[in-house]
DSSP file (Angstrom, degrees, kcal/mol; ACC not computed):
  #  RESIDUE AA STRUCTURE BP1 BP2  ACC     N-H-->O    O-->H-N    N-H-->O    O-->H-N    TCO  KAPPA ALPHA  PHI   PSI    X-CA   Y-CA   Z-CA
    1    1 A X              0   0    0      0, 0.0     2,-0.4     0, 0.0     0, 0.0   0.000 360.0 360.0 360.0 125.3  104.7  137.1  119.4
    2    2 A X        -     0   0    0      1,-0.0     2,-0.2     3,-0.0     3,-0.0  -0.683 360.0-138.3 -88.4 131.9  102.0  135.5  117.4
    3    3 A X        -     0   0    0     -2,-0.4     2,-0.4     1,-0.1    -1,-0.0  -0.553  26.3-103.2 -84.6 152.1   99.9  132.7  118.9
    4    4 A X        -     0   0    0     -2,-0.2     2,-0.1     1,-0.1    -1,-0.1  -0.571  36.6-136.6 -69.1 125.6   98.9  129.7  117.1
    5    5 A X    >>  -     0   0    0     -2,-0.4     4,-1.7     1,-0.1     3,-0.8  -0.463  26.4-103.9 -86.3 165.4   95.3  129.9  116.0
    6    6 A X  H 3> S+     0   0    0      1,-0.3     4,-2.4     2,-0.2     5,-0.2   0.872 121.5  59.6 -61.4 -36.3   93.0  126.8  116.3
    7    7 A X  H 3> S+     0   0    0      1,-0.2     4,-1.7     2,-0.2    -1,-0.3   0.856 104.0  49.9 -65.5 -37.2   93.4  126.2  112.5
    8    8 A X  H <> S+     0   0    0     -3,-0.8     4,-2.3     2,-0.2    -1,-0.2   0.870 109.3  51.8 -65.4 -34.3   97.2  125.8  112.8
    9    9 A X  H  X S+     0   0    0     -4,-1.7     4,-2.5     2,-0.2    -2,-0.2   0.909 110.4  47.9 -70.4 -40.5   96.8  123.3  115.6
   10   10 A X  H  X S+     0   0    0     -4,-2.4     4,-1.9     2,-0.2    -1,-0.2   0.886 111.8  50.1 -66.5 -37.1   94.3  121.2  113.5
   11   11 A X  H  X S+     0   0    0     -4,-1.7     4,-2.4    -5,-0.2    -2,-0.2   0.932 110.6  50.3 -65.6 -42.8   96.7  121.4  110.6
   12   12 A X  H  X S+     0   0    0     -4,-2.3     4,-2.0     1,-0.2    -2,-0.2   0.904 110.4  49.6 -58.6 -44.3   99.6  120.2  113.0
   13   13 A X  H  X S+     0   0    0     -4,-2.5     4,-2.1     2,-0.2    -1,-0.2   0.840 109.6  51.5 -68.2 -33.0   97.5  117.4  114.2
   14   14 A X  H  X S+     0   0    0     -4,-1.9     4,-2.6     2,-0.2    -2,-0.2   0.910 109.0  49.4 -58.3 -47.9   96.7  116.3  110.7
   15   15 A X  H  X S+     0   0    0     -4,-2.4     4,-2.2     2,-0.2    -2,-0.2   0.874 110.1  51.9 -66.1 -36.7  100.2  116.3  109.7
   16   16 A X  H  X S+     0   0    0     -4,-2.0     4,-2.4     2,-0.2    -2,-0.2   0.945 111.1  47.6 -67.2 -44.7  101.1  114.2  112.8
   17   17 A X  H  X S+     0   0    0     -4,-2.1     4,-2.4     2,-0.2     5,-0.2   0.935 111.2  51.0 -57.2 -45.6   98.4  111.6  111.9
   18   18 A X  H  X S+     0   0    0     -4,-2.6     4,-1.9     1,-0.2    -1,-0.2   0.932 109.6  49.2 -59.3 -47.4   99.6  111.5  108.4
   19   19 A X  H  X S+     0   0    0     -4,-2.2     4,-1.4     1,-0.2    -1,-0.2   0.897 111.5  51.4 -53.9 -44.4  103.1  110.8  109.5
   20   20 A X  H  X S+     0   0    0     -4,-2.4     4,-0.7     1,-0.2    -2,-0.2   0.864 109.9  48.2 -67.5 -39.6  101.8  108.1  111.8
   21   21 A X  H  X S+     0   0    0     -4,-2.4     4,-0.6     1,-0.2    -1,-0.2   0.804 110.2  52.1 -75.3 -30.4   99.9  106.4  109.1
   22   22 A X  H  X S+     0   0    0     -4,-1.9     4,-1.8    -5,-0.2     3,-0.2   0.770  92.2  78.7 -70.5 -30.5  103.0  106.5  106.7
   23   23 A X  H  X S+     0   0    0     -4,-1.4     4,-2.5     1,-0.2     5,-0.2   0.918  91.8  46.5 -46.4 -57.5  105.2  104.9  109.3
   24   24 A X  H  X S+     0   0    0     -4,-0.7     4,-2.9     1,-0.2    -1,-0.2   0.876 113.2  52.8 -58.8 -32.2  104.1  101.3  108.8
   25   25 A X  H  X S+     0   0    0     -4,-0.6     4,-2.2    -3,-0.2    -1,-0.2   0.877 109.4  45.9 -70.2 -32.9  104.4  101.8  105.0
   26   26 A X  H  X S+     0   0    0     -4,-1.8     4,-1.8    -3,-0.2    -1,-0.2   0.803 114.2  50.4 -78.7 -29.1  107.9  103.0  105.2
   27   27 A X  H  X S+     0   0    0     -4,-2.5     4,-2.6    -5,-0.2    -2,-0.2   0.926 111.2  48.2 -68.7 -45.9  108.7  100.1  107.6
   28   28 A X  H  X S+     0   0    0     -4,-2.9     4,-3.7    -5,-0.2     5,-0.3   0.964 111.4  50.0 -55.4 -52.8  107.2   97.6  105.2
   29   29 A X  H  X S+     0   0    0     -4,-2.2     4,-2.0     1,-0.2    -1,-0.2   0.903 110.5  50.5 -56.7 -45.1  109.1   99.1  102.2
   30   30 A X  H  < S+     0   0    0     -4,-1.8     4,-0.5     1,-0.2     3,-0.3   0.968 115.1  42.1 -60.0 -54.5  112.4   98.9  104.2
   31   31 A X  H >< S+     0   0    0     -4,-2.6     3,-1.6     1,-0.2     4,-0.3   0.900 111.6  56.5 -53.7 -46.3  111.8   95.2  105.1
   32   32 A X  H >< S+     0   0    0     -4,-3.7     3,-1.4     1,-0.3    -1,-0.2   0.837 102.7  57.0 -54.9 -37.6  110.5   94.5  101.5
   33   33 A X  T 3< S+     0   0    0     -4,-2.0    -1,-0.3    -3,-0.3    -2,-0.2   0.598  90.0  70.0 -76.1 -11.0  113.7   95.8  100.2
   34   34 A X  T <  S+     0   0    0     -3,-1.6     2,-0.5    -4,-0.5    -1,-0.3   0.587  73.1 102.7 -82.9  -6.5  115.8   93.4  102.1
   35   35 A X    <   -     0   0    0     -3,-1.4    19,-0.3    -4,-0.3     4,-0.1  -0.649  67.5-151.2 -71.4 121.3  114.5   90.6   99.9
   36   36 A X  S    S+     0   0    0     -2,-0.5    -1,-0.2     2,-0.1     2,-0.1   0.814  72.6  67.2 -70.1 -30.7  117.4   90.0   97.6
   37   37 A X  S    S-     0   0    0      1,-0.1    17,-0.4    -3,-0.0     2,-0.3  -0.396 101.5 -86.6 -82.7 167.8  115.3   88.8   94.6
   38   38 A X        -     0   0    0     16,-0.3     2,-0.4    15,-0.1    -1,-0.1  -0.587  53.7-176.8 -71.5 134.3  112.9   91.0   92.7
   39   39 A X        -     0   0    0     -2,-0.3    13,-2.3    -4,-0.1     2,-0.3  -1.000  15.5-176.9-140.9 143.9  109.5   91.1   94.4
   40   40 A X  E     -A   51   0A   0     -2,-0.4     2,-0.5    11,-0.2    11,-0.2  -0.988  17.3-145.2-134.5 137.7  106.1   92.6   93.5
   41   41 A X  E     -A   50   0A   0      9,-2.3     8,-3.1    -2,-0.3     9,-1.4  -0.946  17.4-164.4-106.1 131.2  103.0   92.5   95.6
   42   42 A X  E     -A   48   0A   0     -2,-0.5     6,-0.2     6,-0.2    28,-0.1  -0.934  11.9-135.7-118.6 127.9   99.8   92.4   93.5
   43   43 A X    >   -     0   0    0      4,-2.6     3,-2.0    -2,-0.4    -1,-0.0  -0.177  36.1 -91.6 -82.4 175.0   96.4   93.2   95.1
   44   44 A X  T 3  S+     0   0    0      1,-0.3    49,-0.1     2,-0.1    -1,-0.1   0.683 126.0  49.6 -69.6 -22.3   93.2   91.0   94.4
   45   45 A X  T 3  S-     0   0    0      2,-0.1    -1,-0.3     0, 0.0    44,-0.0   0.210 125.8 -96.5-104.5  13.2   92.1   93.2   91.4
   46   46 A X  S <  S+     0   0    0     -3,-2.0    25,-2.7     1,-0.3     2,-0.3   0.528  75.4 145.2  92.5   4.3   95.6   93.0   89.8
   47   47 A X  B     -B   70   0B   0     23,-0.3    -4,-2.6    24,-0.1     2,-0.6  -0.617  54.7-120.3 -83.8 134.8   96.9   96.4   91.1
   48   48 A X  E     +A   42   0A   0     21,-3.8    20,-3.3    18,-0.4    -6,-0.2  -0.600  35.4 174.4 -74.6 121.5  100.6   96.6   91.8
   49   49 A X  E     +     0   0A   0     -8,-3.1     2,-0.3    -2,-0.6    -7,-0.2   0.800  62.9   6.2 -96.3 -37.5  100.7   97.5   95.7
   50   50 A X  E     -A   41   0A   0     -9,-1.4    -9,-2.3    16,-0.1     2,-0.3  -0.988  53.6-167.7-151.2 156.7  104.5   97.3   96.2
   51   51 A X  E     -A   40   0A   0     -2,-0.3   -11,-0.2   -11,-0.2     2,-0.1  -0.993  19.5-141.1-144.6 131.8  107.7   96.9   94.3
   52   52 A X    >>  -     0   0    0    -13,-2.3     4,-1.8    -2,-0.3     3,-0.5  -0.454  31.4 -98.7 -91.9 172.0  111.0   96.2   95.9
   53   53 A X  H 3> S+     0   0    0      1,-0.2     4,-2.5     2,-0.2     5,-0.2   0.830 120.9  57.1 -54.5 -35.8  114.5   97.5   95.0
   54   54 A X  H 3> S+     0   0    0    -17,-0.4     4,-2.0   -19,-0.3   -16,-0.3   0.839 105.2  49.2 -64.8 -38.1  115.3   94.3   93.1
   55   55 A X  H <> S+     0   0    0     -3,-0.5     4,-2.7   -16,-0.3     6,-0.4   0.886 109.5  52.7 -70.3 -37.8  112.4   94.6   90.9
   56   56 A X  H  X S+     0   0    0     -4,-1.8     4,-2.5     1,-0.2     5,-0.4   0.944 111.4  45.7 -60.7 -47.5  113.2   98.1   90.1
   57   57 A X  H  < S+     0   0    0     -4,-2.5    -2,-0.2     1,-0.2    -1,-0.2   0.903 115.0  47.2 -59.0 -42.6  116.8   97.1   89.1
   58   58 A X  H  < S+     0   0    0     -4,-2.0    -1,-0.2     1,-0.2    -2,-0.2   0.900 120.1  36.5 -68.0 -42.1  115.6   94.2   87.0
   59   59 A X  H  < S-     0   0    0     -4,-2.7    49,-3.5     2,-0.2    50,-0.3   0.754  95.2-133.8 -87.3 -23.7  112.9   96.0   85.2
   60   60 A X     <  +     0   0    0     -4,-2.5     2,-0.3    -5,-0.3    -3,-0.1   0.572  67.5 120.6  84.0   3.4  114.6   99.3   84.8
   61   61 A X        -     0   0    0     -5,-0.4    -1,-0.3    -6,-0.4    -2,-0.2  -0.804  64.1-119.5-108.2 147.7  111.4  100.9   85.9
   62   62 A X    >>  -     0   0    0     -2,-0.3     3,-1.1     1,-0.1     4,-0.8  -0.482  24.5-116.4 -81.6 152.4  110.9  103.2   88.9
   63   63 A X  H >> S+     0   0    0      1,-0.3     4,-2.5     2,-0.2     3,-1.6   0.892 115.9  60.7 -47.5 -46.2  108.5  102.2   91.8
   64   64 A X  H 34 S+     0   0    0      1,-0.3    -1,-0.3     2,-0.2    -3,-0.0   0.753 100.1  54.7 -57.0 -34.5  106.5  105.3   90.9
   65   65 A X  H <4 S+     0   0    0     -3,-1.1    -1,-0.3     1,-0.1    -2,-0.2   0.650 118.6  31.0 -72.8 -18.5  105.9  104.0   87.4
   66   66 A X  H X< S+     0   0    0     -3,-1.6     3,-1.6    -4,-0.8   -18,-0.4   0.783  91.3  92.3-115.0 -36.0  104.5  100.7   88.6
   67   67 A X  T 3< S+     0   0    0     -4,-2.5   -18,-0.2     1,-0.3     3,-0.1  -0.416  94.3  20.4 -73.5 134.7  102.6  101.1   91.9
   68   68 A X  T 3  S+     0   0    0    -20,-3.3    -1,-0.3     1,-0.4     2,-0.2   0.255 102.4 106.7  96.4  -8.7   98.9  101.7   91.7
   69   69 A X  S <  S-     0   0    0     -3,-1.6   -21,-3.8   -21,-0.2    -1,-0.4  -0.690  78.7-107.2 -96.8 153.3   98.7  100.4   88.1
   70   70 A X  B >   -B   47   0B   0    -23,-0.3     3,-0.8    -2,-0.2     4,-0.4  -0.689  25.4-132.9 -76.9 135.1   97.1   97.1   87.1
   71   71 A X  G > >S+     0   0    0    -25,-2.7     3,-0.6    -2,-0.4     5,-0.5   0.776 105.8  56.3 -67.2 -24.9   99.9   94.8   86.2
   72   72 A X  G > 5S+     0   0    0    -26,-0.3     3,-0.6     1,-0.2    -1,-0.3   0.864 106.1  50.3 -66.9 -36.6   98.0   93.8   82.9
   73   73 A X  G < 5S+     0   0    0     -3,-0.8    -1,-0.2     1,-0.2    -2,-0.2   0.466  93.1  75.0 -82.2  -0.7   97.8   97.4   81.8
   74   74 A X  G < 5S-     0   0    0     -3,-0.6    -1,-0.2    -4,-0.4    -2,-0.1   0.724  87.4-142.7 -82.3 -24.0  101.6   98.0   82.3
   75   75 A X  T < 5 +     0   0    0     -3,-0.6    -3,-0.1    -4,-0.4    31,-0.1   0.741  68.1 118.3  65.9  23.7  102.5   96.1   79.1
   76   76 A X      < +     0   0    0     -5,-0.5    30,-2.8    29,-0.1     2,-0.3   0.865  58.6  65.5 -86.7 -37.0  105.5   94.8   81.1
   77   77 A X  B    S-C  105   0C   0     -6,-0.5    28,-0.3    28,-0.2    -2,-0.1  -0.610  89.3-118.2 -88.0 143.1  104.6   91.2   80.9
   78   78 A X     >  -     0   0    0     26,-2.1     4,-2.6    -2,-0.3     5,-0.3  -0.338  36.7-101.4 -71.0 165.3  104.5   89.3   77.6
   79   79 A X  H  > S+     0   0    0      1,-0.2     4,-1.8     2,-0.2     5,-0.2   0.885 123.3  49.4 -59.7 -40.7  101.0   87.9   76.7
   80   80 A X  H  > S+     0   0    0      2,-0.2     4,-1.9     1,-0.2    -1,-0.2   0.942 113.4  46.0 -57.8 -49.2  102.0   84.4   77.7
   81   81 A X  H  > S+     0   0    0      1,-0.2     4,-2.8     2,-0.2    -2,-0.2   0.824 109.2  56.2 -67.2 -35.4  103.4   85.6   81.1
   82   82 A X  H  X S+     0   0    0     -4,-2.6     4,-2.3     2,-0.2    -1,-0.2   0.856 106.9  49.1 -67.8 -35.4  100.3   87.7   81.6
   83   83 A X  H  X S+     0   0    0     -4,-1.8     4,-2.6    -5,-0.3    -2,-0.2   0.897 111.7  48.6 -66.0 -41.3   98.1   84.8   81.3
   84   84 A X  H  X S+     0   0    0     -4,-1.9     4,-2.3     2,-0.2     5,-0.3   0.936 111.3  49.7 -66.1 -45.6  100.1   82.8   83.7
   85   85 A X  H  X S+     0   0    0     -4,-2.8     4,-2.3     2,-0.2    -2,-0.2   0.895 110.2  51.1 -64.2 -41.7  100.1   85.6   86.2
   86   86 A X  H  X S+     0   0    0     -4,-2.3     4,-2.2     1,-0.2    -1,-0.2   0.967 110.4  49.1 -55.5 -53.4   96.3   86.0   85.9
   87   87 A X  H  X S+     0   0    0     -4,-2.6     4,-1.8     1,-0.2    -2,-0.2   0.883 111.8  47.8 -55.6 -40.4   95.7   82.4   86.5
   88   88 A X  H  X S+     0   0    0     -4,-2.3     4,-3.2     2,-0.2     5,-0.2   0.883 109.9  53.9 -67.9 -39.6   98.0   82.3   89.5
   89   89 A X  H  X S+     0   0    0     -4,-2.3     4,-1.6    -5,-0.3    -1,-0.2   0.893 108.4  48.3 -62.8 -37.7   96.4   85.3   90.9
   90   90 A X  H  X S+     0   0    0     -4,-2.2     4,-0.6     2,-0.2    -1,-0.2   0.886 110.9  51.3 -65.8 -39.1   93.0   83.6   90.6
   91   91 A X  H ><>S+     0   0    0     -4,-1.8     5,-2.4     1,-0.2     3,-1.0   0.912 109.5  51.3 -68.8 -42.5   94.3   80.5   92.3
   92   92 A X  H ><5S+     0   0    0     -4,-3.2     3,-1.1     1,-0.2    -1,-0.2   0.858 105.8  54.1 -59.9 -36.1   95.7   82.7   95.2
   93   93 A X  H 3<5S+     0   0    0     -4,-1.6    -1,-0.2     1,-0.3    -2,-0.2   0.660 105.6  53.6 -75.3 -12.9   92.4   84.4   95.7
   94   94 A X  T <<5S-     0   0    0     -3,-1.0    -1,-0.3    -4,-0.6    -2,-0.2   0.475 120.1-112.4 -93.0  -4.2   90.9   80.9   96.0
   95   95 A X  T < 5 +     0   0    0     -3,-1.1     2,-0.3    -4,-0.3    -3,-0.2   0.626  69.5 142.3  85.3  13.0   93.4   80.2   98.7
   96   96 A X      < -     0   0    0     -5,-2.4    -1,-0.3    -6,-0.2    -2,-0.1  -0.670  52.5-109.4 -93.1 146.3   95.3   77.6   96.7
   97   97 A X        -     0   0    0     -2,-0.3     2,-0.4    -3,-0.1    -1,-0.1  -0.323  27.0-156.5 -70.9 147.0   99.0   77.2   96.8
   98   98 A X        -     0   0    0     -2,-0.0     3,-0.1    -6,-0.0    -1,-0.0  -0.984  10.2-136.3-127.5 127.2  101.1   78.2   94.0
   99   99 A X        -     0   0    0     -2,-0.4     0, 0.0     1,-0.1     0, 0.0  -0.286  44.5 -76.5 -71.2 164.9  104.5   76.9   93.4
  100  100 A X        +     0   0    0     -2,-0.0     2,-0.3     1,-0.0    -1,-0.1  -0.288  58.1 174.4 -59.5 143.4  107.4   79.3   92.3
  101  101 A X        -     0   0    0     14,-0.1     2,-0.3    -3,-0.1    -3,-0.0  -0.982  23.6-130.7-150.4 157.0  107.2   80.3   88.7
  102  102 A X        -     0   0    0     -2,-0.3     2,-0.4    12,-0.0    12,-0.0  -0.794  16.0-156.9-111.8 155.8  109.0   82.7   86.4
  103  103 A X        -     0   0    0     -2,-0.3    12,-1.6   -19,-0.0     2,-0.5  -0.970  14.9-130.5-127.8 142.3  107.6   85.3   84.0
  104  104 A X  E     + D   0 114C   0     -2,-0.4   -26,-2.1    10,-0.2     2,-0.3  -0.801  38.0 164.2 -90.5 134.6  109.0   86.9   80.9
  105  105 A X  E     -CD  77 113C   0      8,-2.4     8,-2.5    -2,-0.5     2,-0.5  -0.902  36.5-112.4-142.0 169.1  108.7   90.7   80.9
  106  106 A X  E     - D   0 112C   0    -30,-2.8     6,-0.2    -2,-0.3     5,-0.1  -0.893  29.1-134.2-110.2 138.7  110.1   93.7   79.0
  107  107 A X    >   -     0   0    0      4,-3.1     3,-2.4    -2,-0.5   -47,-0.2  -0.213  38.5 -89.8 -80.1 171.9  112.4   96.2   80.8
  108  108 A X  T 3  S+     0   0    0    -49,-3.5   -48,-0.1     1,-0.3    -1,-0.1   0.759 130.0  48.2 -55.8 -24.5  112.0   99.9   80.5
  109  109 A X  T 3  S-     0   0    0    -50,-0.3    -1,-0.3     2,-0.1   -49,-0.1   0.177 124.8 -99.7-104.9  15.5  114.3  100.0   77.5
  110  110 A X  S <  S+     0   0    0     -3,-2.4    -2,-0.1     1,-0.3     2,-0.1   0.384  74.1 140.7  88.4  -9.1  112.5   97.0   75.7
  111  111 A X        -     0   0    0    -52,-0.1    -4,-3.1    -5,-0.1     2,-0.5  -0.421  48.2-129.8 -66.1 144.3  114.8   94.2   76.6
  112  112 A X  E     +D  106   0C   0     -6,-0.2     2,-0.3    -2,-0.1    -6,-0.2  -0.789  35.3 162.6 -98.6 141.4  113.2   91.0   77.4
  113  113 A X  E     -D  105   0C   0     -8,-2.5    -8,-2.4    -2,-0.5     2,-0.3  -0.893  32.4-119.2-144.6 173.3  114.1   89.1   80.6
  114  114 A X  E      D  104   0C   0     -2,-0.3   -10,-0.2   -10,-0.2   -12,-0.0  -0.870 360.0 360.0-119.8 146.8  112.8   86.4   82.9
  115  115 A X              0   0    0    -12,-1.6   -11,-0.1    -2,-0.3    -1,-0.1   0.300 360.0 360.0-164.4 360.0  112.1   86.8   86.7
């Protein structure tokens, strides 16, 4: 019977730590997907941090195609909508409230929609 070496124990501990770190992310995504409307979380620098199932269905793009990219570089939003989103992001960063708004975007197959 082969004993686990210290290298294998370290590897197992790292795997457990990684799983523990991923748990809140999975929990957040599960809760985020309960929102019936399309929703996207955008970071301070414009990077897409999270996309719910509704946004995937509406855009026709997979989460993996969006998360981690700057929303201005995805070419999803029309020029006018990108300008609106940028202005609203700046307002949010200043702590100002923003009323609900819609943006025009292009789906994965080039169709234009509002959301």
